[in-house]
C-alpha positions as CSV (number, residue, x, y, z in Angstrom):
1,M,32.8,-21.4,-34.2
2,F,31.2,-21.2,-30.7
3,L,31.1,-17.5,-30.5
4,P,28.6,-15.2,-28.7
5,I,25.7,-14.0,-30.9
6,R,23.7,-10.8,-30.5
7,F,20.0,-10.5,-31.7
8,R,17.3,-7.8,-31.9
9,Q,14.2,-6.9,-33.8
10,A,15.0,-5.5,-37.2
11,D,15.5,-1.7,-37.5
12,G,16.1,-1.3,-33.8
13,I,18.4,1.2,-32.1
14,G,21.9,0.3,-31.3
15,D,21.3,-0.4,-27.6
16,S,18.6,-3.0,-28.3
17,W,21.0,-5.8,-29.1
18,Q,20.7,-8.7,-26.7
19,L,23.5,-11.2,-25.9
20,L,23.2,-15.0,-26.5
21,L,26.1,-17.1,-25.2
22,P,26.9,-20.6,-26.6
23,N,24.9,-23.5,-25.2
24,S,22.4,-21.1,-23.7
25,A,18.8,-19.8,-24.3
26,A,17.1,-16.4,-23.8
27,S,13.5,-15.2,-24.0
28,F,12.6,-12.6,-26.6
29,L,9.4,-10.6,-27.3
30,W,9.0,-8.1,-30.2
31,E,10.1,-4.7,-29.0
32,D,7.7,-2.7,-31.2
33,L,4.6,-4.3,-32.8
34,G,4.5,-1.4,-35.3
35,R,7.8,-2.3,-36.9
36,R,8.7,-5.3,-39.1
37,R,8.6,-8.6,-37.2
38,L,12.1,-9.7,-38.4
39,L,14.9,-11.0,-36.2
40,E,18.4,-9.8,-36.8
41,L,21.4,-11.9,-35.8
42,L,25.0,-10.7,-35.4
43,V,28.2,-12.6,-34.6
44,D,30.3,-10.6,-32.1
45,E,33.8,-11.5,-33.3
46,G,35.9,-14.1,-34.9
47,P,36.1,-15.4,-38.5
48,T,33.0,-15.1,-40.7
49,R,31.3,-18.4,-40.7
50,A,27.9,-19.6,-41.8
51,L,25.0,-19.9,-39.3
52,R,22.2,-22.5,-39.3
53,V,18.9,-21.0,-38.1
54,T,16.0,-23.4,-37.4
55,I,12.5,-22.2,-36.4
56,V,10.5,-24.6,-34.3
57,K,6.7,-24.0,-33.8
58,E,5.5,-24.7,-30.2
59,E,1.9,-23.6,-29.9
60,K,2.0,-19.7,-29.6
61,T,5.8,-19.6,-29.0
62,N,8.4,-19.7,-31.7
63,V,11.7,-21.4,-30.8
64,V,14.6,-20.2,-32.8
65,K,17.6,-22.5,-32.8
66,I,20.9,-21.1,-33.9
67,S,23.9,-23.3,-34.5
68,D,27.2,-23.1,-36.5
69,W,28.0,-25.0,-39.7
70,M,30.9,-26.9,-38.2
71,P,31.5,-30.5,-39.4
72,E,30.5,-33.1,-36.9
73,T,34.0,-34.7,-37.1
74,E,35.8,-31.9,-35.4
75,P,37.2,-32.9,-32.0
76,I,35.3,-32.0,-28.9
77,G,38.4,-30.7,-27.1
78,V,39.0,-28.1,-29.8
79,M,35.4,-26.9,-29.5
80,S,35.7,-26.5,-25.7
81,R,38.9,-24.6,-26.0
82,R,37.4,-22.2,-28.5
83,H,34.4,-21.7,-26.3
84,S,36.6,-20.7,-23.3
85,S,38.8,-18.4,-25.3
86,S,35.9,-16.5,-26.9
87,V,33.9,-15.4,-23.9
88,N,35.3,-12.7,-21.6
89,D,34.2,-11.7,-18.1
90,S,32.3,-8.6,-19.2
91,Q,30.1,-10.7,-21.5
92,K,29.4,-13.2,-18.8
93,Q,28.3,-10.3,-16.4
94,Q,26.0,-8.9,-19.1
95,L,24.4,-12.3,-19.7
96,M,23.8,-12.6,-15.9
97,S,22.2,-9.2,-15.7
98,D,19.9,-10.0,-18.7
99,T,18.7,-13.4,-17.5
100,D,18.9,-13.6,-13.7
101,F,16.4,-10.8,-13.2
102,E,13.9,-11.8,-15.9
103,F,10.4,-12.0,-14.5
104,H,7.0,-12.9,-16.1
105,I,3.5,-13.0,-14.5
106,N,0.2,-13.8,-16.2
107,V,-3.2,-13.4,-14.5
108,D,-6.4,-14.8,-16.1
109,L,-9.8,-14.0,-14.6
110,A,-13.0,-15.5,-15.9
111,E,-15.0,-12.7,-14.4
112,F,-14.1,-9.7,-12.3
113,G,-16.7,-7.5,-10.5
114,V,-16.4,-4.2,-8.6
115,S,-19.4,-3.0,-6.6
116,I,-19.4,0.8,-5.9
117,V,-21.4,1.8,-2.8
118,D,-21.8,5.4,-1.8
119,H,-22.1,7.0,1.7
120,T,-25.9,6.6,1.8
121,P,-25.1,3.6,1.7
122,E,-26.5,2.2,-1.5
123,E,-25.0,0.4,-4.5
124,I,-25.0,2.8,-7.4
125,L,-22.7,1.2,-9.9
126,Y,-21.5,-2.3,-10.7
127,L,-18.5,-2.9,-13.0
128,S,-18.0,-6.3,-14.5
129,V,-15.2,-7.6,-16.7
130,Q,-15.3,-10.9,-18.5
131,N,-12.2,-13.0,-19.5
132,L,-9.6,-10.5,-18.3
133,V,-6.0,-11.3,-19.1
134,L,-3.1,-9.4,-17.5
135,A,0.5,-10.0,-18.4
136,Y,3.7,-8.3,-17.1
137,S,7.2,-9.0,-18.1
138,T,10.5,-7.4,-17.0
139,G,14.2,-8.0,-17.5
140,L,13.8,-8.3,-21.3
141,G,17.1,-6.6,-21.9
142,S,18.1,-2.9,-22.1
143,G,15.9,-2.2,-19.1
144,I,12.7,-3.0,-21.0
145,S,9.4,-4.1,-19.3
146,R,6.1,-4.8,-20.9
147,F,2.5,-4.7,-19.7
148,K,-0.5,-6.2,-21.6
149,L,-4.2,-6.2,-20.9
150,R,-6.9,-8.1,-22.8
151,M,-10.6,-8.4,-22.0
152,C,-13.6,-10.0,-23.8
153,G,-16.4,-8.2,-22.0
154,L,-16.9,-5.0,-20.2
155,Q,-20.1,-3.6,-18.7
156,V,-21.0,-0.9,-16.1
157,D,-24.6,-1.2,-14.6
158,N,-26.6,1.7,-13.1
159,Q,-27.9,0.1,-9.9
160,L,-30.3,2.9,-8.8
161,P,-33.9,1.7,-8.3
162,L,-36.5,2.3,-11.1
163,T,-33.9,3.7,-13.5
164,P,-35.0,3.5,-17.2
165,M,-31.4,2.9,-18.2
166,P,-30.0,0.0,-16.2
167,V,-26.9,-0.4,-18.3
168,L,-24.6,2.6,-18.3
169,F,-21.8,1.3,-20.5
170,R,-21.2,-1.8,-22.6
171,P,-20.1,-2.9,-26.1
172,Q,-22.8,-2.8,-28.7
173,R,-22.3,-6.5,-29.5
174,A,-20.9,-9.3,-27.5
175,V,-17.8,-11.0,-28.8
176,S,-16.7,-14.6,-28.7
177,E,-14.3,-15.9,-26.0
178,T,-11.5,-16.0,-28.5
179,D,-11.8,-12.3,-29.5
180,Y,-11.3,-9.2,-27.4
181,I,-13.1,-5.9,-27.2
182,L,-10.1,-4.1,-25.7
183,K,-6.4,-4.7,-26.1
184,F,-3.8,-2.5,-24.4
185,S,0.0,-2.9,-24.6
186,I,2.7,-0.7,-23.3
187,T,6.5,-1.2,-23.3
188,I,8.6,0.8,-20.8
189,Q,12.3,1.3,-20.9
190,S,13.8,2.4,-17.6
191,N,16.9,4.6,-17.7
192,G,17.2,5.7,-14.1
193,S,16.2,9.3,-14.9
194,L,13.3,11.0,-13.2
195,D,13.2,13.6,-16.0
196,L,12.8,11.2,-18.9
197,C,10.3,8.4,-19.4
198,V,10.8,6.2,-22.5
199,Y,8.0,4.1,-24.0
200,P,9.1,2.3,-27.1
201,Y,5.5,1.2,-27.8
202,I,2.0,2.1,-26.6
203,G,-1.0,0.5,-28.3
204,L,-4.7,0.6,-27.6
205,H,-7.1,-1.4,-29.9
206,G,-10.9,-1.7,-29.7
207,P,-13.1,-4.4,-31.2
208,E,-11.9,-5.8,-34.5
209,S,-15.3,-5.3,-36.1
210,S,-15.3,-1.6,-35.3
211,A,-18.5,-2.0,-33.2
212,A,-19.4,1.0,-31.0
213,F,-19.6,1.2,-27.3
214,L,-23.1,2.1,-25.9
215,V,-23.2,4.8,-23.2
216,N,-26.7,5.3,-21.5
217,I,-26.9,8.1,-18.9
218,H,-29.9,8.7,-16.7
219,E,-29.4,12.1,-15.1
220,P,-29.8,11.0,-11.4
221,I,-26.6,8.8,-11.6
222,I,-24.6,12.0,-12.4
223,W,-25.7,13.7,-9.2
224,R,-25.2,10.6,-7.1
225,L,-21.6,10.2,-8.4
226,H,-21.0,13.9,-7.8
227,E,-22.2,13.7,-4.2
228,M,-20.2,10.5,-3.6
229,I,-17.0,12.2,-4.8
230,Q,-17.6,15.2,-2.6
231,Q,-18.0,12.9,0.4
232,V,-14.9,10.9,-0.4
233,K,-12.7,14.1,-0.6
234,L,-9.9,12.6,-2.7
235,G,-7.6,15.4,-1.6
236,R,-7.2,13.7,1.8
237,L,-5.5,10.8,0.1
238,S,-2.4,12.9,-0.8
239,E,-0.3,14.9,1.6
240,S,-1.1,18.6,1.5
241,Q,2.4,19.6,2.6
242,T,5.4,18.3,0.8
243,T,8.9,19.5,0.2
244,A,9.4,17.6,-3.1
245,A,9.5,19.7,-6.2
246,S,7.1,18.8,-8.9
247,V,8.7,17.3,-12.0
248,D,7.3,17.7,-15.6
249,P,9.2,14.8,-17.2
250,I,9.9,14.4,-20.9
251,I,7.8,11.7,-22.5
252,Q,9.5,9.8,-25.3
253,I,7.3,7.4,-27.3
254,G,8.7,5.3,-30.1
255,V,5.3,4.2,-31.6
256,L,1.9,5.4,-30.5
257,N,-0.9,3.3,-32.1
258,I,-4.5,3.9,-31.0
259,S,-7.3,2.5,-33.0
260,E,-10.6,4.3,-33.8
261,V,-13.1,4.2,-31.0
262,R,-16.8,4.7,-31.5
263,F,-19.5,5.5,-29.0
264,K,-23.3,5.8,-29.1
265,V,-24.5,8.1,-26.4
266,S,-28.0,8.2,-25.0
267,M,-29.1,10.5,-22.2
268,A,-32.4,11.0,-20.4
269,M,-33.0,14.1,-18.3
270,S,-35.0,13.9,-15.0
271,P,-35.7,17.4,-13.6
272,S,-37.6,16.0,-10.6
273,Q,-34.6,14.2,-9.3
274,R,-32.1,17.1,-9.9
275,P,-30.7,18.9,-6.9
276,R,-32.4,22.3,-6.6
277,G,-30.4,25.2,-8.1
278,V,-27.5,23.1,-9.2
279,L,-27.6,24.2,-12.9
280,G,-29.0,27.7,-12.4
281,F,-29.8,29.4,-15.7
282,W,-29.0,26.3,-17.7
283,A,-31.5,24.0,-16.0
284,S,-34.4,24.8,-18.4
285,L,-32.2,24.5,-21.4
286,M,-30.9,21.1,-20.3
287,T,-34.4,19.9,-19.6
288,A,-35.6,21.0,-23.0
289,L,-32.6,19.9,-25.1
290,G,-30.6,17.5,-23.0
291,N,-32.1,14.2,-24.2
292,T,-30.1,12.3,-26.8
293,E,-30.5,8.9,-28.4
294,N,-27.6,6.9,-29.9
295,M,-25.6,10.1,-30.6
296,P,-22.6,8.9,-32.6
297,V,-19.3,10.0,-31.2
298,R,-16.0,8.9,-32.8
299,I,-12.4,9.2,-31.7
300,N,-10.2,9.0,-34.7
301,H,-7.3,6.6,-35.2
302,R,-3.9,7.8,-34.1
303,F,-0.5,6.5,-35.3
304,N,2.6,8.5,-34.4
305,E,6.3,7.7,-34.3
306,N,9.1,9.2,-32.3
307,V,7.0,11.5,-30.1
308,C,9.0,13.5,-27.6
309,M,7.6,16.3,-25.4
310,R,6.9,17.3,-21.9
311,Q,4.1,15.4,-20.0
312,S,2.0,18.6,-19.5
313,S,2.2,19.4,-23.2
314,M,1.3,15.8,-24.2
315,I,-1.8,15.8,-22.0
316,S,-3.0,19.2,-23.4
317,M,-2.4,18.0,-26.9
318,A,-4.4,14.8,-26.3
319,I,-7.4,16.8,-24.9
320,S,-7.1,19.1,-27.9
321,N,-7.2,16.2,-30.4
322,I,-10.3,14.7,-28.7
323,R,-12.0,18.1,-28.8
324,K,-11.3,18.4,-32.5
325,D,-12.7,15.0,-33.1
326,L,-15.9,15.8,-31.4
327,L,-16.3,19.3,-33.0
328,G,-15.4,17.9,-36.4
329,Q,-18.7,15.9,-36.6
330,P,-21.5,18.3,-35.8
331,L,-24.0,16.8,-38.1
332,Q,-23.6,13.4,-36.6
333,L,-23.9,14.8,-33.1
334,L,-27.1,16.7,-34.1
335,S,-28.5,13.4,-35.5
336,G,-28.5,11.9,-32.1
337,V,-30.8,14.6,-30.5
338,D,-33.9,12.9,-29.2
339,I,-36.7,15.0,-30.5
340,L,-39.6,13.1,-28.8
341,G,-37.6,12.7,-25.6
342,N,-36.9,16.4,-25.4
343,A,-40.6,17.2,-26.2
344,S,-41.7,14.8,-23.4
345,S,-39.2,16.3,-21.0
346,A,-40.2,19.9,-21.8
347,L,-44.0,19.1,-21.4
348,G,-43.2,17.5,-18.1
349,H,-41.2,20.5,-16.9
350,M,-44.2,22.8,-17.9
351,S,-46.6,20.5,-16.0
352,K,-44.4,20.7,-12.9
353,G,-44.5,24.5,-13.0
354,V,-48.3,24.6,-13.4
355,A,-48.7,22.1,-10.6
356,A,-46.7,24.3,-8.3
357,L,-49.2,27.1,-8.9
358,S,-52.0,25.0,-7.3
359,M,-50.3,25.2,-3.9
360,D,-51.7,21.7,-3.2
361,K,-48.9,19.7,-1.4
362,K,-50.6,16.3,-1.7
363,F,-51.2,16.8,-5.5
364,I,-47.6,17.9,-6.0
365,Q,-46.2,14.9,-4.1
366,S,-48.4,12.5,-5.9
367,R,-47.4,13.9,-9.2
368,Q,-43.7,13.6,-8.3
369,R,-44.1,10.0,-7.4
370,Q,-45.7,9.3,-10.8
371,E,-43.1,11.4,-12.7
372,N,-40.3,9.0,-11.6
373,K,-42.0,6.0,-13.3
374,G,-41.0,5.3,-16.8
375,V,-43.4,4.6,-19.7
376,E,-42.6,1.6,-22.0
377,D,-45.8,1.2,-24.1
378,F,-49.2,2.6,-24.7
379,G,-50.6,0.5,-21.8
380,D,-48.4,2.6,-19.5
381,V,-49.5,5.7,-21.4
382,I,-53.2,5.0,-20.5
383,R,-52.3,4.1,-16.9
384,E,-49.7,6.9,-16.2
385,G,-51.0,9.7,-18.5
386,G,-54.7,8.9,-18.0
387,G,-54.2,8.6,-14.3
388,A,-52.4,12.0,-14.1
389,F,-55.1,13.7,-16.1
390,A,-57.9,12.1,-14.0
391,K,-56.1,13.0,-10.8
392,G,-55.7,16.6,-11.9
393,L,-59.3,16.9,-12.9
394,F,-60.6,15.1,-9.8
395,R,-58.5,17.1,-7.3
396,G,-59.2,20.4,-9.2
397,V,-63.0,20.0,-8.9
398,T,-63.1,18.6,-5.3
399,G,-60.6,21.3,-4.2
400,I,-63.2,24.0,-4.6
401,L,-65.1,22.3,-1.7
402,T,-62.3,20.8,0.4
403,K,-59.8,23.8,0.5
404,P,-62.2,26.2,2.2
405,L,-63.1,23.6,4.8
406,E,-59.4,22.8,5.5
407,G,-58.6,26.5,5.8
408,A,-61.5,27.1,8.2
409,K,-60.3,24.3,10.5
410,T,-56.8,25.7,10.7
411,S,-57.4,29.5,10.6
412,G,-61.1,30.2,10.9
413,V,-62.7,32.8,8.7
414,E,-59.3,34.0,7.3
415,G,-58.4,30.4,6.4
416,F,-61.8,29.9,4.8
417,V,-61.2,32.9,2.5
418,Q,-57.7,31.7,1.7
419,G,-59.1,28.2,1.0
420,V,-61.6,29.6,-1.5
421,G,-58.8,31.3,-3.3
422,K,-56.6,28.1,-3.3
423,G,-59.6,26.1,-4.5
424,I,-60.3,28.4,-7.4
425,I,-56.6,28.5,-8.5
426,G,-56.3,24.7,-8.1
427,A,-59.5,24.1,-10.2
428,A,-57.7,25.9,-13.1
429,A,-54.1,24.8,-12.5
430,Q,-54.5,21.1,-11.7
431,P,-56.5,20.0,-14.8
432,V,-54.0,21.9,-17.0
433,S,-51.1,20.1,-15.2
434,G,-52.9,16.8,-15.8
435,V,-53.3,17.6,-19.5
436,L,-49.6,18.4,-19.9
437,D,-48.7,15.2,-18.1
438,L,-51.0,13.3,-20.4
439,L,-49.2,14.8,-23.4
440,S,-45.8,14.2,-21.9
441,K,-46.5,10.5,-21.2
442,T,-48.1,10.1,-24.6
443,T,-44.9,11.5,-26.3
444,E,-42.7,9.3,-24.0
445,G,-44.8,6.2,-24.8
446,A,-44.5,6.9,-28.6
447,N,-40.7,7.3,-28.2
448,A,-40.5,4.0,-26.2
449,M,-42.5,2.1,-28.8
450,R,-40.3,3.6,-31.6
451,M,-37.1,2.5,-29.8
452,K,-38.5,-1.0,-29.3
453,I,-39.4,-1.3,-33.0
454,A,-35.9,0.0,-34.0
455,S,-34.3,-2.5,-31.6
456,A,-36.3,-5.4,-33.1
457,I,-35.4,-4.4,-36.6
458,T,-31.7,-4.2,-35.9
459,S,-31.8,-7.3,-33.6
460,D,-29.8,-5.5,-30.9
461,E,-29.4,-7.4,-27.7
462,Q,-31.6,-6.3,-24.8
463,L,-29.6,-4.3,-22.3
464,L,-29.8,-6.2,-19.0
465,R,-27.8,-5.9,-15.9
466,R,-25.1,-8.4,-15.2
467,R,-26.7,-8.9,-11.8
468,L,-29.4,-7.3,-9.7
469,P,-28.5,-4.5,-7.3
470,R,-26.8,-5.5,-4.0
471,V,-29.0,-5.5,-0.9
472,I,-28.0,-3.2,2.0
473,S,-30.4,-3.7,4.9
474,G,-31.5,-1.1,7.4
475,D,-28.4,-1.8,9.6
476,N,-26.3,-0.2,6.8
477,L,-23.8,-3.1,6.9
478,L,-22.3,-4.5,3.7
479,Q,-22.8,-8.2,3.4
480,L,-21.8,-10.9,0.8
481,Y,-23.9,-10.7,-2.3
482,E,-26.9,-13.1,-2.4
483,E,-29.0,-13.5,-5.5
484,Y,-32.1,-14.5,-3.5
485,K,-32.0,-11.3,-1.5
486,A,-31.4,-9.2,-4.5
487,Q,-34.5,-10.6,-6.1
488,G,-36.5,-9.8,-3.0
489,Q,-35.2,-6.2,-3.0
490,V,-36.4,-5.8,-6.7
491,I,-39.8,-7.2,-5.8
492,L,-40.1,-4.7,-3.0
493,Q,-39.0,-1.8,-5.2
494,L,-41.5,-2.6,-8.0
495,A,-44.5,-3.3,-5.6
496,E,-47.4,-1.1,-6.5
497,S,-50.6,-0.2,-4.6
498,G,-54.1,0.8,-5.8
499,S,-56.7,3.0,-4.3
500,F,-60.0,2.2,-5.9
501,F,-60.1,-0.3,-8.8
502,G,-57.5,-3.0,-7.9
503,Q,-55.5,-4.5,-10.7
504,V,-56.8,-2.0,-13.4
505,D,-56.5,1.1,-11.1
506,L,-55.6,4.3,-13.0
507,F,-54.5,5.8,-9.7
508,K,-52.1,3.0,-8.9
509,V,-48.8,4.1,-7.3
510,R,-45.9,2.2,-8.7
511,G,-42.8,1.6,-6.6
512,K,-44.5,2.8,-3.4
513,F,-41.7,1.6,-1.1
514,A,-38.8,1.9,-3.5
515,L,-37.2,4.9,-1.8
516,S,-38.5,4.6,1.7
517,D,-38.0,0.9,2.9
518,A,-34.8,-1.2,3.2
519,Y,-35.2,-4.9,2.4
520,E,-34.7,-7.4,5.2
521,D,-36.2,-10.8,4.1
522,H,-39.0,-12.3,1.9
523,F,-40.8,-15.6,1.5
524,M,-42.7,-17.1,-1.5
525,L,-46.1,-18.3,-0.2
526,P,-48.8,-20.4,-1.8
527,K,-51.2,-19.0,-4.5
528,G,-48.6,-16.5,-5.8
529,K,-48.3,-14.5,-2.6
530,I,-45.1,-13.0,-1.3
531,F,-44.4,-12.0,2.4
532,M,-42.0,-9.1,2.7
533,V,-40.1,-7.9,5.7
534,T,-38.5,-4.4,5.7
535,H,-36.9,-2.2,8.3
536,R,-40.2,-0.3,8.7
537,R,-43.0,-2.8,8.1
538,V,-44.2,-6.2,6.9
539,I,-46.1,-6.5,3.6
540,L,-48.1,-9.1,1.9
541,L,-47.8,-9.0,-2.0
542,Q,-49.7,-10.7,-4.7
543,Q,-48.1,-11.7,-8.0
544,P,-49.9,-10.6,-11.2
545,S,-52.6,-13.1,-12.0
546,N,-51.8,-13.2,-15.8
547,I,-48.2,-14.0,-15.0
548,I,-49.1,-17.1,-13.0
549,A,-51.3,-18.5,-15.8
550,Q,-49.1,-17.7,-18.8
551,R,-45.4,-17.7,-17.9
552,K,-43.0,-17.8,-15.0
553,F,-42.9,-14.9,-12.6
554,S,-39.9,-12.5,-13.3
555,P,-39.0,-10.5,-10.2
556,A,-37.1,-7.9,-12.2
557,K,-40.0,-7.2,-14.7
558,D,-43.4,-8.0,-13.1
559,P,-44.6,-5.7,-10.4
560,C,-46.7,-7.2,-7.6
561,S,-49.7,-5.6,-5.9
562,I,-49.8,-4.7,-2.2
563,V,-52.5,-6.7,-0.4
564,W,-51.8,-5.2,3.1
565,E,-49.0,-3.7,5.2
566,I,-48.3,-3.3,8.9
567,L,-46.0,-0.7,10.3
568,W,-43.9,-1.7,13.3
569,D,-45.6,1.0,15.4
570,D,-49.0,-0.7,14.6
571,F,-47.8,-4.2,15.3
572,C,-48.9,-5.9,18.6
573,T,-48.0,-9.6,18.6
574,M,-48.1,-12.8,16.6
575,E,-48.8,-16.5,17.0
576,L,-48.3,-19.8,15.1
577,M,-51.4,-21.9,14.3
578,H,-52.4,-25.1,12.4
579,G,-54.6,-24.9,9.4
580,K,-57.9,-26.7,9.2
581,K,-56.4,-29.4,6.9
582,D,-53.0,-29.7,8.7
583,N,-51.8,-32.8,10.4
584,P,-51.8,-32.1,14.1
585,K,-48.3,-33.6,14.3
586,S,-46.9,-31.5,11.5
587,P,-45.4,-28.0,12.0
588,P,-47.8,-25.0,12.1
589,S,-48.7,-23.6,8.6
590,Q,-50.2,-20.3,9.5
591,L,-49.0,-17.1,11.2
592,I,-51.5,-14.8,12.8
593,L,-50.4,-11.1,13.2
594,Y,-52.3,-8.9,15.6
595,L,-52.4,-5.1,15.2
596,Q,-52.8,-2.6,18.0
597,S,-56.6,-2.2,18.6
598,R,-57.8,0.8,16.6
599,S,-61.1,-0.6,15.4
600,L,-64.1,-2.3,16.9
601,D,-64.1,-4.8,14.1
602,V,-61.9,-7.8,15.1
603,K,-61.1,-8.6,11.5
604,E,-59.5,-5.2,10.9
605,N,-57.0,-6.0,13.7
606,V,-55.9,-9.4,12.5
607,R,-53.8,-10.5,9.4
608,A,-53.2,-14.1,8.5
609,V,-50.2,-15.4,6.6
610,K,-50.8,-18.8,5.1
611,C,-47.6,-20.8,4.5
612,Y,-46.8,-24.1,2.8
613,P,-48.2,-27.0,4.9
614,E,-45.9,-29.8,6.0
615,S,-43.0,-27.4,6.1
616,H,-41.2,-25.1,8.6
617,Q,-41.9,-22.0,6.5
618,A,-44.3,-20.5,9.1
619,L,-41.6,-20.8,11.8
620,Q,-39.1,-19.2,9.5
621,V,-41.4,-16.2,8.9
622,Y,-42.0,-16.0,12.6
623,S,-38.2,-15.9,13.3
624,S,-37.6,-13.3,10.6
625,I,-40.3,-10.9,12.0
626,D,-39.0,-11.4,15.5
627,H,-35.5,-10.6,14.4
628,A,-36.6,-7.4,12.6
629,L,-38.7,-6.3,15.6
630,S,-35.8,-6.7,17.9
631,I,-33.7,-4.3,15.7
632,Y,-36.2,-1.8,14.3
633,G,-39.4,-2.2,16.4
634,P,-40.7,0.5,18.8
635,N,-39.2,-1.5,21.8
636,A,-35.8,-2.1,20.1
637,S,-32.6,-0.8,21.5
638,K,-32.3,3.0,21.1
639,V,-28.8,2.7,19.6
640,C,-28.8,5.0,16.5
641,L,-27.8,3.3,13.3
642,Y,-26.0,6.1,11.5
643,P,-25.4,5.6,7.7
644,L,-21.9,5.2,6.5
645,R,-20.2,8.5,6.0
646,R,-17.8,7.4,3.4
647,A,-17.9,5.8,0.0
648,S,-17.0,2.1,-0.2
649,L,-15.6,-0.2,-2.9
650,N,-16.6,-3.8,-2.5
651,I,-14.7,-6.2,-4.8
652,R,-15.5,-9.8,-5.6
653,L,-13.5,-12.1,-7.9
654,Y,-15.2,-14.8,-9.9
655,I,-12.5,-17.3,-11.1
656,R,-13.3,-20.3,-13.3
């Protein structure tokens, strides 16, 4: 027979036929995954003859072999003549147009990470995608192109320091490498018209097990993102003046198939970190009722055929459908309101107002530092809540004596009288603020314990960052990511200092340098000590003693205690020395730091850093301090290091 054959997916439109010439091959992908997956064959012309169709399985690709039923004894010459007489020039041109420009590209990435850094500069978000598969095909016939996206893992981390919600977005459960949490496929048919966009198929599918996506929002990340977007000024990326007329094209979709998507939304308010006056009247309401925990949100399944409307109408209809889905489940939304969290937030907000009445700046600042620290168990309740109550009572009682004296020093008799008034008001307001803080922390601790128990019962995976936050040193330059430096930055941010009772101090300040110092370098010293270099000072830290005896030290979980610190303005000089037991021929193992003389006691002006013997660690510490002094010290160059005034995207690819 040797005649051209046309083929298409069953129930397709008339223009979807594709040409297959004798002794040739062509690629074919299903035009519409929502229709029946059957292949139709049609002989163009000539006598009606039988066809032999053989399907060969080759891994994931099916090879369909089509041949005539002609006896093998027929002369070859006759077959060649029939071939030449059956194909005309127009069919050859159509075949060339369908095959010569066919193009396929596949990209597989084991891990893909995007680091989002704002203008401060500070890394605020980290997006990571695991096992990402991208496929694009064009020249499939009739102007059809296809784009596919698959991914096995997706997670967005909140990289702000001391946040109680380090994971902003991720699937509720991890899937295997053979399964996908997100599948997206779109087929585009180009027709050369700007007023008409044809999509034969659009599909979006979530996890097969219908598992939900977890969304955990801590209020400060909202304001950081808002500030970053304002700094970027996206309007500058597009031309403000243009002569082109805007086009509202007609969107034509053959099949729209979007599976059901479920979310569990948790939100924690933080009034102390909210920009002043940003919410106006609604600030108190958001503080009192804004906390949610695992609020179920569901976007219903959508399956539509032969959709045709203007782009603007389609966008408004999609927004309307999502709004209906959300408003159609009020009881489920109310079930996610965090009663204990809202009570804790409301009590904390009341305490803040009462503390402001005391007019004691030191008390207010101390309370704000403690307010930023989360409570995870009843041990934290005793430390944070008990400490807040003890501070309020202590400062309220002592303020009766100290405020008049402070006022007398600054303004004489008038200041003394004002100080008496402030002391009396503080004696009443500060203990009340401490009591409210104690109740707030107690409620927050009960809520944290309840969430831990619920997590243990349901065996949910602990939400951990994909990686620790990126280090941006005091020079404000973006460098390649290093895990060692990231661990050092976390150690610095968690470091805590006590004032009276050492390790069990109720007045301990957690995260003392989290928001003030930029990490530069750190060194792990003997006996669980850590030497830290920042752009403002050097610090000696001590790991928790119980951690050393029981389990390995975890930088992201175990806060160290501050032994001593030296600001660059108080630093004088340093020298390397051998220890008493060191070999004279070995490198020095001690570094002696000298402070500027402010005390008659020599011991108060000297700090010793004991490094590992028989190593070059002491020399490395010396070099690190010298490098930081040359950049940030009082005698450093007066070149001002301005922070970046633009948002940055830093992208790294991890390919296995």
